[in-house]
Structures are given as structure tokens and as C-alpha cells.
N, C-alpha and C positions, 0 to 999 in steps of 0.2 A: 301333515304333522305340524304340531304347534311349535312355535319358536319359544325357546326357554332361555333364560339367562342363568349362568352358573358362576360361582365364585371359584377362581383358580388360584392356587398358591403361587408364590414366586418361583418355586422349584418347577411346578408344572409349566408355568410360562416360559421358563428357561429351556425346558425340554422341548416344548412346542416350537420355540424359536430355532433350536438346533435342528429339529426335524424339518422345519420349513426351509432352512438353508440347505440341508442335505438333499431335499427333494426339489430344490430350485423354485420354491414359492417366493412371492414378494416379501420384502422385509416387514411390511406393515399389513395388517388385516389378513393374517394368515390362519387365524384360529379355526374357522370353519373348515377349510380344506385339510388342515392337519387332523382335525377330529374325524372328518369323513374318511380319510385314508387310514387312520389308525383303526377305526371301527371296521372297515372293510378287511384289513389285515387280520385283526383279531377274530372276526367272523369266519374267515377262511380257515384259520387254525382250529377254532373251536367247533364249528358247525359245517362250514362249506366243504372242507376236505372230506369229511365222512359222507356227505351227500354225493360228492363227486365220485368217491370210491364205489358207492352203491350203484350209481348210474353206469360206471365202467363195468362192474360185475354183471349187471343185467345185459349190457351190450355184448359182453363175452359169451354169456350163456345163450343169447339169441343167435350169435354167430356160430357157436358150437352146434346148436340145434340145426341150423341151416346146413352146415357142413355134413352132419350125420345124415340129413335128409337127402342130400345130393349123392352120397356114397352108396345108397341103397339101390 
């Protein structure tokens, strides 16, 4: 992945500093870890949770099929 530079507003910088403090990150040079964690959180809410639910459903279906096979 390419390194990119972005322009952040003062409000975004304030929010990132607040998140860094809450998450126990260092006071300086915290932008990348804050962005990484924020992306991971948003990904889980928007995409990952649905993928996880689908995997769980498949596991339950396989488990149910095995149980039905044992009962016969």
C-alpha cells in the first residue's frame, strides 16, 4: 500500500488526540495508530460483522447436519 499524505482539519486533529489519549497511545505521532484502529472499527461495523455472522451461520448449519447424521 502506498503512503499518502492527507490534510486534516483542526477538529479532526482534536478528535484523533482525544482517541489516542483514550486508547493509551503516545501524545505525539499517534495519527497512524488512531487511523488504523478507526478503520478496523468501522470495517467491523460495516463489513466484518456481516461476514462473521455468515461464517457463524455456516458453522451452525454444518453442526446441525452432523447432529442429524448421528441421530440416524
